[in-house]
C-alpha positions in Angstrom: -88.1 -94.6 42.4 -90.1 -91.7 40.8 -90.3 -90.1 44.4 -86.6 -89.7 44.4 -86.4 -88.0 41.4 -88.9 -85.5 42.6 -87.5 -85.5 46.3 -84.9 -82.7 45.8 -87.3 -80.0 43.6 -88.3 -76.9 45.1 -91.8 -75.9 45.9 -92.1 -73.9 42.6 -90.4 -75.2 39.3 -90.0 -74.7 35.5 -90.5 -77.9 34.0 -90.7 -79.1 30.1 -94.0 -80.0 28.9 -95.5 -81.2 25.8 -97.2 -78.6 23.9 -97.9 -80.6 20.5 -98.1 -83.7 19.1 -94.9 -83.3 17.4 -93.0 -83.5 20.4 -91.8 -80.1 21.1 -91.1 -79.3 24.2 -91.4 -75.7 26.2 -91.5 -74.7 29.7 -94.2 -73.8 32.2 -93.7 -73.1 36.1 -95.8 -75.9 38.0 -96.9 -75.1 41.3 -96.5 -77.8 44.2 -93.8 -80.0 46.0 -92.4 -81.1 42.3 -88.8 -79.9 41.6 -86.0 -79.6 38.9 -85.3 -82.8 37.0 -82.0 -84.3 36.8 -79.8 -83.4 33.6 -80.0 -87.1 32.4 -83.8 -87.2 32.7 -84.0 -84.2 30.4 -82.2 -86.0 27.7 -85.0 -88.4 27.9 -87.3 -88.6 24.5 -90.1 -86.0 24.3 -93.1 -88.3 25.4 -91.5 -89.8 28.6 -92.5 -86.4 29.8 -96.1 -87.4 29.6 -96.0 -90.3 32.3 -93.9 -88.0 34.3 -96.3 -85.2 34.3 -99.0 -87.2 35.1 -97.0 -88.9 37.9 -96.4 -85.1 39.1 -100.3 -84.0 39.0 -101.3 -87.1 41.0 -98.6 -86.3 43.5 -99.8 -82.7 44.0 -103.6 -82.9 43.2 -104.9 -86.5 44.3 -104.6 -85.9 47.8 -106.6 -88.4 50.2 -109.0 -86.8 52.2 -108.7 -86.2 55.8 -110.2 -88.8 58.1 -113.2 -87.5 60.0 -112.4 -86.8 64.3 -114.5 -86.1 66.9 -115.6 -82.3 66.8 -118.2 -80.5 69.4 -119.5 -77.0 68.4 -120.2 -75.7 71.0 -122.7 -72.3 71.7 -123.9 -71.5 68.6 -127.4 -71.3 66.9 -128.6 -74.5 65.5 -131.2 -74.2 62.7 -131.7 -78.3 62.8 -134.4 -77.9 60.1 -136.4 -81.0 61.6 -137.1 -80.1 64.8 -136.7 -76.2 65.4 -134.1 -73.7 66.4 -131.6 -74.4 69.5 -130.6 -70.8 70.4 -127.5 -72.0 72.7 -126.5 -75.3 71.1 -124.0 -78.1 70.9 -123.5 -80.3 68.1 -120.9 -83.2 68.2 -119.8 -85.2 65.1 -118.0 -88.5 65.2 -117.0 -90.9 62.4 -118.3 -88.7 59.8 -121.6 -88.8 61.6 -123.8 -86.3 64.0 -124.0 -88.2 67.3 -125.6 -85.7 69.3 -127.6 -82.1 69.2 -128.8 -80.4 71.9 -128.8 -77.4 74.4 -125.7 -76.3 76.3 -125.3 -78.1 79.4 -127.7 -80.9 78.3 -125.1 -82.6 75.9 -122.0 -84.4 76.9 -119.0 -83.8 75.2 -116.5 -86.7 74.7 -113.4 -85.7 76.6 -111.5 -86.7 73.2 -113.6 -84.2 71.3 -111.9 -81.0 69.7 -114.2 -78.3 70.9 -115.0 -75.3 68.6 -116.5 -72.0 70.3 -119.4 -71.4 67.9 -120.6 -68.5 69.9 -122.2 -66.0 67.9 -122.1 -68.3 64.7 -125.5 -69.8 63.2 -124.8 -73.6 62.5 -127.0 -75.3 59.7 -127.1 -78.7 57.9 -125.2 -78.5 54.5 -127.1 -76.9 51.4 -128.3 -79.4 48.7 -129.1 -77.8 45.2 -131.6 -79.9 43.2 -130.3 -79.0 39.9 -126.8 -78.5 38.6 -124.2 -79.5 36.0 -121.5 -79.7 38.2 -118.4 -81.8 36.6 -120.1 -81.5 32.9 -118.9 -78.2 32.1 -116.0 -75.8 33.0 -116.0 -72.8 30.8 -119.2 -72.2 28.5 -117.4 -70.7 26.0 -115.1 -73.2 25.7 -116.7 -76.7 24.2 -113.7 -78.8 24.9 -114.8 -78.5 28.7 -118.5 -79.1 28.0 -119.9 -82.6 28.5 -123.1 -81.4 29.0 -125.8 -83.5 26.4 -125.4 -86.0 23.5 -127.1 -84.0 20.7 -127.1 -87.0 18.4 -130.6 -88.0 19.4 -133.9 -86.6 21.3 -134.3 -90.0 23.7 -130.9 -90.7 25.6 -132.1 -92.2 28.8 -128.7 -94.7 28.7 -126.5 -91.6 29.0 -125.1 -91.2 32.6 -124.0 -88.3 34.1 -121.3 -90.5 36.0 -119.4 -91.4 32.9 -118.5 -87.6 32.0 -118.5 -86.2 35.9 -114.9 -84.2 36.4 -114.9 -84.2 40.0 -111.9 -81.7 39.9 -113.7 -79.1 38.4 -113.0 -75.5 39.7 -116.7 -74.9 40.4 -117.1 -77.0 43.2 -114.9 -75.2 45.6 -116.7 -72.3 44.7 -120.2 -73.3 45.4 -118.6 -75.1 48.7 -117.4 -72.2 50.3 -120.7 -70.4 50.3 -122.4 -73.8 52.2 -123.3 -75.9 49.6 -122.4 -79.5 50.3 -124.5 -81.6 48.0 -125.9 -81.4 44.5 -128.0 -83.4 42.0 -125.9 -83.2 38.7 -128.2 -83.2 35.6 -127.8 -83.1 31.6 -128.5 -80.0 29.9 -132.1 -79.8 28.7 -132.1 -79.7 25.0 -133.3 -82.9 24.7 -136.7 -84.5 25.7 -134.8 -87.3 27.6 -131.2 -86.5 27.8 -129.9 -89.0 30.6 -129.7 -89.8 34.2 -128.9 -87.7 37.0 -126.1 -88.6 40.0 -126.2 -87.0 43.4 -122.9 -85.8 44.3 -120.7 -84.9 47.9 -119.2 -81.7 47.3 -115.6 -83.3 48.5 -113.8 -86.3 48.5 -110.5 -87.9 47.4 -111.7 -88.9 43.7 -114.8 -89.0 42.0 -116.2 -92.3 43.1 -116.0 -90.9 46.4 -117.8 -87.8 46.0 -120.6 -89.7 43.6 -123.3 -90.8 46.5 -125.9 -92.0 44.1 -125.8 -92.9 40.5 -129.0 -92.8 38.0 -130.7 -91.4 40.8 -133.3 -89.8 38.7 -134.5 -89.5 34.7 -134.3 -85.9 33.5 -137.0 -85.3 31.2 -138.2 -82.1 29.4 -141.0 -80.8 27.5 -141.4 -77.5 25.6 -140.3 -75.2 22.9 -136.5 -75.7 23.9 -136.6 -79.5 22.7 -138.2 -78.8 19.2 -136.1 -79.7 16.3 -136.0 -76.6 14.0 -134.0 -76.5 10.9 -132.3 -78.9 8.6 -130.4 -81.7 10.3 -130.4 -79.6 13.2 -132.4 -78.0 15.9 -133.0 -74.7 17.0 -131.3 -72.6 13.8 -132.9 -71.1 11.0 -131.7 -73.6 8.6 -133.5 -74.2 5.3 -135.2 -77.3 4.0 -137.2 -80.1 6.1 -136.9 -80.0 10.1 -135.8 -83.0 11.9 -138.7 -85.1 14.1 -139.9 -83.8 16.1 -140.2 -80.1 15.2 -143.3 -79.9 17.3 -144.8 -80.5 20.7 -147.2 -83.0 19.0 -144.2 -84.6 17.8 -142.2 -84.3 20.9 -145.4 -86.0 22.8 -145.8 -88.6 20.6 -142.3 -89.7 20.5 -142.4 -89.9 24.0 -145.4 -91.9 24.1 -143.9 -94.3 21.3 -140.7 -94.7 23.4 -142.6 -96.0 26.5 -144.7 -97.8 24.6 -141.6 -99.9 23.0 -140.1 -100.4 26.7 -143.2 -102.2 28.1 -143.3 -103.9 24.8 -139.3 -104.6 25.1 -139.7 -105.7 28.7 -142.1 -108.3 27.8 -140.3 -110.0 25.0 -136.9 -110.0 27.5 -139.0 -111.7 30.3 -140.3 -114.1 27.7 -136.5 -114.9 26.9 -135.5 -115.1 30.3 -138.0 -117.9 31.4 -137.4 -119.5 28.0 -133.5 -119.2 28.7 -133.0 -117.7 25.3 -129.5 -116.9 25.0 -130.4 -114.8 21.1 -132.4 -111.9 22.9 -130.6 -108.7 22.1 -130.3 -106.5 24.7 -131.2 -102.6 23.9 -129.5 -100.3 26.5 -132.0 -97.5 25.7 -135.0 -99.7 26.7 -133.6 -101.1 29.8 -132.6 -97.7 30.9 -136.0 -96.7 31.1 -137.6 -99.9 32.9 -137.0 -98.7 36.2 -138.9 -95.6 35.8 -141.9 -96.9 33.9 -142.1 -99.2 37.0 -142.1 -96.3 39.0 -138.9 -97.5 41.1 -137.1 -93.9 40.4 -138.0 -90.4 39.9 -138.5 -88.4 36.6 -137.2 -85.0 36.7 -139.7 -82.9 34.1 -138.4 -79.5 33.4 -141.6 -77.7 31.7 -142.1 -73.9 31.9 -145.3 -73.1 30.7 -148.8 -74.0 32.6 -150.4 -75.8 29.2 -147.1 -77.8 28.5 -147.3 -78.9 32.6 -151.0 -80.1 31.7 -149.3 -82.1 28.4 -146.8 -83.7 29.8 -148.6 -84.7 33.2 -151.3 -86.4 31.1 -148.6 -88.8 29.7 -147.0 -89.2 33.1 -150.1 -90.2 34.6 -150.7 -92.6 31.7 -147.9 -94.1 32.1 -147.8 -94.3 36.0 -144.4 -92.2 36.5 -142.9 -91.1 39.4 -142.9 -87.2 38.7 -140.9 -84.4 40.3 -141.5 -81.1 38.5 -138.9 -78.6 37.3 -139.0 -75.2 36.9 -142.7 -74.4 36.2 -141.9 -70.6 36.0 -144.9 -69.5 34.0 -147.6 -71.8 35.6 -149.8 -69.4 37.7 -152.9 -70.0 36.1 -153.2 -73.9 36.9 -151.4 -73.7 40.4 -154.1 -75.5 42.1 -153.9 -78.0 39.3 -150.3 -78.6 40.0 -151.0 -79.2 43.7 -154.1 -81.7 42.8 -150.9 -83.9 41.1 -149.1 -84.2 44.6 -145.8 -84.7 43.4 -143.0 -82.4 44.5 -141.7 -79.2 42.3 -138.5 -77.8 41.7 -138.4 -74.0 41.4 -135.8 -72.1 39.6 -134.8 -69.6 38.0 -136.8 -67.6 40.7 -135.3 -64.5 38.8 -137.0 -65.5 35.5 -138.7 -62.4 33.8 -142.4 -62.6 34.1 -144.5 -62.8 31.0 -146.1 -59.8 29.7 -149.6 -60.5 30.8 -148.3 -61.1 34.6 -147.4 -59.1 37.8 -143.8 -58.3 38.1 -143.5 -60.9 41.3 -145.4 -63.4 39.2 -142.1 -65.8 39.4 -140.6 -64.3 42.5 -143.9 -65.3 44.5 -143.9 -68.8 42.7 -142.6 -70.8 45.7 -144.9 -69.1 48.1 -148.1 -69.9 46.6 -147.1 -73.4 45.9 -146.4 -73.9 49.5 -149.6 -72.2 50.4 -151.1 -74.8 48.5 -149.5 -77.8 50.3 -146.9 -78.6 47.4 -143.4 -79.7 48.8 -141.0 -77.1 47.0 -137.4 -77.2 46.5 -135.3 -74.2 45.3 -132.6 -74.5 42.6 -129.8 -72.1 41.9 -130.6 -71.9 38.3 -130.5 -68.0 37.4 -132.1 -66.2 34.6 -129.2 -66.9 32.1 -130.4 -70.4 31.5 -132.3 -73.5 33.0 -129.2 -74.3 34.8 -125.7 -72.9 35.6 -123.3 -74.0 38.2 -121.4 -70.7 37.9 -123.8 -69.6 39.8 -124.7 -72.3 42.4 -123.2 -70.4 45.3 -126.0 -68.1 45.4 -128.7 -71.0 46.2 -129.2 -69.8 49.5 -129.9 -66.3 48.3 -132.6 -67.4 45.8 -134.2 -69.1 48.8 -133.9 -65.7 50.8 -135.6 -64.1 47.7 -138.6 -66.3 48.1 -138.8 -65.4 51.7 -138.9 -62.1 50.8 -142.1 -62.4 48.6 -143.9 -64.5 51.0 -142.3 -68.0 51.7 -142.2 -68.9 55.1 -138.6 -68.8 56.5 -138.9 -72.6 57.9 -139.9 -73.5 54.4 -137.3 -71.7 52.4 -134.7 -73.3 54.2 -136.4 -76.6 54.1 -136.4 -76.3 50.2 -132.7 -76.1 49.9 -131.9 -79.3 52.6 -134.2 -81.6 53.5 -136.9 -81.4 51.1 -134.3 -82.0 48.0 -133.0 -84.9 50.2 -136.5 -86.4 50.7 -137.4 -86.0 46.9 -134.3 -87.7 45.8 -134.0 -90.6 48.4 -131.3 -89.1 50.6 -133.2 -87.8 53.9 -131.9 -90.6 56.1 -128.4 -89.2 55.6 -128.9 -85.5 54.8 -131.0 -82.4 55.0 -131.5 -81.7 58.6 -129.1 -81.9 61.9 -130.4 -85.2 63.5 -128.3 -87.6 65.2 -127.1 -90.4 62.9 -127.3 -88.5 59.9 -124.0 -87.5 58.0 -122.0 -84.5 59.5 -122.2 -82.3 56.3 -122.3 -79.0 58.5 -122.0 -75.2 57.8 -120.9 -72.6 60.4 -121.3 -69.3 59.5 -121.7 -65.6 61.1 -125.5 -64.8 60.2 -128.8 -66.0 58.4 -127.7 -68.3 55.8 -130.3 -66.8 53.7 -128.8 -63.4 54.0 -126.3 -62.1 51.5 -124.1 -59.9 54.2 -123.6 -63.5 56.1 -120.1 -65.2 55.7 -119.7 -68.9 55.9 -116.6 -69.4 58.3 -116.3 -73.5 58.1 -118.1 -76.4 56.1 -117.8 -79.6 57.4 -118.5 -82.6 55.0 -119.0 -86.0 56.6 -117.2 -84.5 60.0 -113.9 -83.6 58.1 -113.3 -79.6 58.0 -112.9 -78.8 54.1 -110.2 -75.9 52.9 -112.1 -72.8 52.8 -110.4 -71.8 49.7 -111.3 -71.9 46.0 -109.5 -70.6 42.7 -111.4 -67.2 43.8 -110.0 -66.7 46.7 -106.5 -67.7 45.7 -106.4 -65.1 43.0 -107.8 -62.6 45.2 -105.1 -63.2 48.0 -102.4 -63.2 45.0 -103.3 -60.0 43.3 -104.2 -58.5 46.5 -100.6 -58.5 48.0 
C-alpha cells in the first residue's frame, strides 16, 4: 500500500516534514523516486509523517548491493603485493573472489566474463587504513554527530565500536573513491582504554554487511593526553583537586590494577562455573579484557614518546599482551629497542612536527628506519591535525608515498597500506594482495597508487564495481554546470 501511494510521485518533490516536537510542518525538497502526497494523506496527523518519511528514506537510500559477476581485467599492470609486479596481466573475479591472476595469454578467461580493457592502467589490492573513526563522527564541530569516545571513565573496554557505527556516513564514499576499501575503526584516544575496534568493508547494503569483524582489537593509550587535569574533568585548567589519574604514575597504576582485577575475576568466575554457582555476578568490563590478557587478540597501544613506549611495554610484557604499537612519533632514540620487542608498528601521522631537538625529517623517516630494523609497519591516514581524522582518510596512499620519498622501499610502502595491515588484524587470508582465493577488493587507476597525480578509475569490492561518486563529486557536478 505504501509503495502504491508513492508510485505517482516525480523525482523531485516538496514534502511536508516534521521540524519540531510540537508537530509543526514545513516543506522541503526531497531527492529520489518519491512523489507528491494525495490530499487525503496531507490531512493525516503531523506525527504520521514520521513513518512516511522513514519509509521514503528506506526506499531511496537502503538499496541492495549489486551481486558479484564474472569480470576479467585485461592488459593492466598488476601490483600483486605478495608476488611482485606483472607488467601485462589479467585478473579474473567471480563470486566475489579473485579466481585467476597471471600474465596475458597465460590466464584462461571464462566465456561468461565481462572483459574490461585495462591497458595503461595499474591494478592493485584495495587499500586498508589501520586506524580511522569512520561512522563515529561526521562533522567535527557538531557534537550531535560525534560518538567518538565514552568519557565517563578512563577504563572502558566494554565499549564496542559496532554499537555506534553509522554506516551511512558521507566520509566512507570520499575515501573509497581513492582506493580505500577497508579500515579499522577505533574510538578516540582520550581514554586509557576507550573500547574495542571493528574492521569494516567500505561498501555494503547495511552496517551488518559492512562490518567484517567485531571486537578485533583493544584500543589502549598511554601518554600526556590521557591524564585527567582539572576538577571533575580532564584537559582543562579548572581549579580544585584533579580527578585520578592525573599523572603518568596514576595511569600506569590504574592499568596494572585493572589487569590484576581481571585475573582475579576470571579465577572467581571459573570457580563459580565449576560449582554451578548461579549467584555469580557478571562484570562486562572485566569480561571484555579476558581475551586480551589471554593473548587471543591484539592490543593496539597508542603512544608517542620514547620514554612512554618503554613504560607501557614493560606493563604489556608483564601481562603478556599481544601488542601492536601505534604512532611512536617521537621515538627515534629507542628504535633499536622497539625492534627488540618484535611487535608490529602503525606509523601516523607521518606529517607531525619533529621535536625542537630533532632533525626536520625525523618523523618523515620513521617508517624507513623501522623497516630497516626488520619491524613490520603499517601506515595510517592520521594527519597532523590529530591522531585520527577520517576526513583525511582518502590521503592514505600519499602518506605511504611520503615515506617512500624519505627512504622507505616502495614495496614495503605498498605493503604498509595493504598486506601488513591485513596480517596485523587477522584478515590476511582474505585481503591485502592480489592472490587467488582472496576477496576481490581491487582498484584500477591510471598510474602509481602512491602518486598524488593518479586518478582511481574504478573500485571493486567483493567483485562488485562500486559507484564512483560521493558528496563532493555530486556538489562539483551540481555547481560546475
